[in-house]
C-alpha positions as semicolon CSV with decimal commas, in nm:
position;residue;x (nm);y (nm);z (nm)
1;M;4,742;-2,905;4,034
2;A;4,448;-3,151;4,037
3;L;4,179;-3,198;4,315
4;R;3,996;-3,507;4,286
5;T;3,706;-3,689;4,480
6;A;3,624;-4,082;4,454
7;G;3,360;-4,016;4,193
8;S;3,454;-3,692;4,035
9;V;3,758;-3,488;3,921
10;L;3,821;-3,128;3,957
11;V;4,125;-2,985;3,768
12;V;4,258;-2,647;3,861
13;F;4,549;-2,491;3,678
14;L;4,714;-2,226;3,871
15;W;5,001;-2,065;3,660
16;S;5,160;-1,841;3,932
17;L;5,487;-1,995;4,043
18;A;5,637;-1,978;4,398
19;V;6,005;-1,965;4,339
20;V;6,239;-2,062;4,601
21;L;6,602;-2,008;4,524
22;G;6,880;-2,196;4,719
23;Q;7,249;-2,147;4,719
24;Y;7,491;-2,290;4,470
25;G;7,213;-2,366;4,212
26;W;6,974;-2,565;4,459
27;S;6,613;-2,459;4,432
28;V;6,248;-2,584;4,465
29;I;5,963;-2,433;4,266
30;Y;5,606;-2,516;4,393
31;T;5,318;-2,496;4,148
32;T;5,111;-2,296;4,405
33;Q;5,169;-2,179;4,760
34;S;4,817;-2,206;4,900
35;I;4,529;-2,458;4,851
36;C;4,191;-2,482;5,007
37;T;3,995;-2,801;4,942
38;L;3,702;-3,014;5,084
39;K;3,745;-3,276;5,342
40;G;3,721;-3,609;5,197
41;S;3,871;-3,509;4,857
42;T;4,194;-3,574;4,717
43;V;4,465;-3,317;4,647
44;E;4,791;-3,330;4,450
45;L;5,088;-3,095;4,542
46;T;5,360;-3,052;4,266
47;C;5,706;-2,894;4,262
48;S;6,006;-2,896;4,048
49;F;6,367;-2,875;4,169
50;T;6,705;-2,794;4,049
51;Y;7,061;-2,890;4,175
52;P;7,398;-2,818;4,031
53;S;7,548;-3,157;3,951
54;G;7,556;-3,520;4,089
55;T;7,268;-3,747;4,138
56;V;6,964;-3,711;4,355
57;T;6,893;-4,014;4,559
58;T;6,641;-3,927;4,808
59;T;6,309;-3,713;4,775
60;F;6,021;-3,678;4,997
61;W;5,754;-3,444;5,131
62;F;5,720;-3,358;5,502
63;T;5,523;-3,140;5,759
64;K;5,701;-3,256;6,088
65;I;6,047;-3,222;6,205
66;Y;6,122;-3,404;6,523
67;A;6,457;-3,289;6,574
68;E;6,736;-3,120;6,394
69;E;6,797;-3,309;6,059
70;N;6,509;-3,556;6,154
71;Y;6,242;-3,490;5,873
72;V;5,958;-3,729;5,869
73;S;5,871;-3,850;5,532
74;L;5,489;-3,840;5,498
75;S;5,510;-4,194;5,359
76;D;5,644;-4,298;5,703
77;D;5,399;-4,077;5,916
78;P;5,123;-4,295;6,077
79;D;4,889;-4,006;6,045
80;Y;4,902;-4,040;5,672
81;K;4,928;-4,420;5,649
82;G;4,782;-4,557;5,344
83;R;4,688;-4,204;5,222
84;V;4,993;-4,069;5,045
85;T;5,171;-4,149;4,720
86;Y;5,468;-4,012;4,569
87;H;5,511;-3,981;4,188
88;K;5,811;-3,856;3,975
89;H;5,686;-3,703;3,663
90;E;6,011;-3,604;3,490
91;E;6,361;-3,590;3,587
92;N;6,314;-3,292;3,833
93;S;5,952;-3,300;3,887
94;H;5,763;-3,453;4,183
95;T;5,404;-3,488;4,303
96;L;5,257;-3,577;4,626
97;T;4,907;-3,714;4,625
98;I;4,695;-3,733;4,964
99;T;4,356;-3,909;4,954
100;D;4,067;-3,884;5,188
101;L;4,173;-3,547;5,318
102;R;4,080;-3,472;5,706
103;E;4,099;-3,128;5,863
104;S;4,392;-3,254;6,053
105;D;4,572;-3,255;5,727
106;S;4,583;-2,868;5,720
107;A;4,942;-2,787;5,748
108;T;5,241;-2,655;5,537
109;Y;5,401;-2,914;5,312
110;K;5,766;-2,902;5,192
111;F;5,971;-3,100;4,967
112;R;6,311;-3,228;5,044
113;F;6,592;-3,395;4,849
114;T;6,963;-3,509;4,892
115;D;7,239;-3,614;4,674
116;Q;7,416;-3,956;4,642
117;T;7,684;-3,849;4,900
118;E;7,414;-3,695;5,134
119;G;7,659;-3,401;5,160
120;W;7,401;-3,181;5,017
121;K;7,038;-3,188;5,173
122;Y;6,782;-2,913;5,067
123;F;6,424;-2,831;5,106
124;G;6,224;-2,539;4,956
125;S;6,061;-2,292;5,165
126;P;5,792;-2,162;5,231
127;G;5,607;-2,473;5,085
128;V;5,251;-2,521;5,012
129;T;4,990;-2,424;5,273
130;L;4,699;-2,673;5,254
131;S;4,372;-2,585;5,434
132;V;4,107;-2,866;5,441
133;T;3,744;-2,777;5,517
134;G;3,408;-2,919;5,520
135;L;3,074;-2,751;5,406
136;Q;2,810;-2,608;5,660
137;V;2,479;-2,424;5,593
138;K;2,421;-2,107;5,767
139;V;2,060;-2,001;5,814
140;T;1,973;-1,612;5,854
141;G;1,642;-1,434;5,799
142;G;1,281;-1,427;5,924
143;H;1,037;-1,707;6,000
144;Q;0,984;-1,802;5,630
145;D;1,193;-1,568;5,419
146;K;1,549;-1,675;5,487
147;T;1,897;-1,669;5,338
148;L;2,101;-1,995;5,333
149;T;2,482;-1,957;5,299
150;C;2,704;-2,245;5,218
151;I;3,021;-2,164;5,437
152;T;3,376;-2,305;5,452
153;T;3,661;-2,214;5,694
154;C;3,874;-2,113;5,398
155;T;3,803;-1,994;5,036
156;L;3,787;-2,275;4,825
157;T;4,041;-2,279;4,529
158;D;3,907;-2,220;4,183
159;N;3,588;-2,025;4,255
160;P;3,371;-2,331;4,274
161;T;2,983;-2,358;4,166
162;Y;2,754;-2,430;4,447
163;I;2,478;-2,673;4,437
164;W;2,160;-2,667;4,669
165;Y;1,954;-2,958;4,769
166;K;1,601;-2,948;4,917
167;N;1,484;-3,269;5,086
168;G;1,764;-3,443;4,893
169;H;1,665;-3,316;4,560
170;K;1,876;-3,065;4,369
171;V;1,702;-2,733;4,341
172;K;1,966;-2,462;4,244
173;E;2,322;-2,446;4,081
174;D;2,497;-2,114;4,110
175;T;2,848;-1,952;4,145
176;S;2,716;-1,767;4,453
177;S;2,704;-1,941;4,799
178;L;2,384;-1,782;4,891
179;Y;2,042;-1,915;4,843
180;S;1,740;-1,683;4,921
181;D;1,389;-1,795;4,912
182;S;1,070;-1,866;5,120
183;F;1,147;-2,183;5,309
184;S;0,934;-2,407;5,513
185;D;1,042;-2,508;5,865
186;A;0,967;-2,864;5,781
187;D;1,209;-2,890;5,477
188;S;1,568;-2,998;5,499
189;Y;1,851;-2,818;5,307
190;S;2,212;-2,901;5,216
191;C;2,479;-2,768;4,982
192;A;2,777;-2,927;4,791
193;V;3,021;-2,810;4,526
194;K;3,003;-2,913;4,158
195;D;3,211;-3,220;4,074
196;H;3,216;-3,296;4,450
197;E;2,850;-3,375;4,493
198;D;2,943;-3,668;4,721
199;L;3,096;-3,442;4,976
200;H;2,773;-3,233;5,053
201;S;2,708;-3,048;5,396
202;P;2,499;-3,194;5,677
203;A;2,133;-3,099;5,607
204;V;1,968;-2,826;5,824
205;C;1,608;-2,836;5,917
206;Q;1,414;-2,634;6,160
207;K;1,152;-2,887;6,257
208;C;1,268;-3,220;6,131
209;W;1,492;-3,507;6,217
210;S;1,773;-3,639;5,998
211;V;2,098;-3,838;6,010
212;T;2,380;-3,786;5,749
213;Y;2,657;-4,053;5,715
214;T;3,009;-3,935;5,640
215;H;3,055;-4,247;5,410
216;Q;2,775;-4,461;5,270
217;K;3,029;-4,740;5,185
218;I;3,361;-4,833;5,344
219;C;3,600;-5,119;5,238
220;A;3,838;-5,230;5,539
221;L;4,070;-5,507;5,601
222;K;3,980;-5,805;5,818
223;G;4,116;-5,726;6,179
224;S;4,180;-5,374;6,117
225;T;3,986;-5,067;6,301
226;V;3,713;-4,870;6,123
227;N;3,545;-4,535;6,205
228;I;3,178;-4,486;6,110
229;S;3,072;-4,138;6,172
230;C;2,767;-3,930;6,105
231;S;2,599;-3,615;6,186
232;Y;2,232;-3,545;6,301
233;T;1,980;-3,266;6,329
234;Y;1,678;-3,227;6,543
235;P;1,409;-2,965;6,632
236;S;1,537;-2,703;6,858
237;Y;1,264;-2,758;7,123
238;H;1,402;-3,116;7,167
239;E;1,672;-3,216;7,409
240;I;1,899;-3,516;7,296
241;K;1,966;-3,740;7,589
242;T;2,102;-4,061;7,427
243;A;2,267;-4,150;7,111
244;F;2,395;-4,520;7,012
């Protein structure tokens, strides 16, 4: 399994196999059953499959079933439009790639295939559970001696190394998600994961103003619709009345 961002690559090898055996020689083997990765990154889900005879003509991944036998391929799902690709590595090996991950992509993904007669249709269970999370900085402690924690909604795969930034400059790199020191209320802090530095958390600051844009550069088609998002911080003694 490989996890990638636009400017970096993080490769994770998970050797434990989730084996799902079907009847009459039909089966699906997923490389891993659970993945937690960062919002905005790219993920690859890989499986291999077996069947007794004949020719497999249809292969796809899905998360939704609208009705009995109505499985929606991710390549046809408008929620994934332009963000998924299928790749056949070997005769019986298949990879799903999802780019620009969103928290709404958190779901269980399953692989389905049929033979040339469509008399046999099979998908493997339980599938791969994907959890997508952003990074946030939690501040605890007293007035100056504080502990910062880089938190996520799930445990990131492959025990990542955390990077801390003070006023936009890198100050610490550690396998621990904690950072304890004497901090000034006028300083801003954010965290990131090594090899995913472009996906850092929003900055936190007790007495300063800041705006963090989700993307610094976007390429879009003429006539299309684009969403430009940001997060902002401000001193707790202020009240925000307008934003535009």
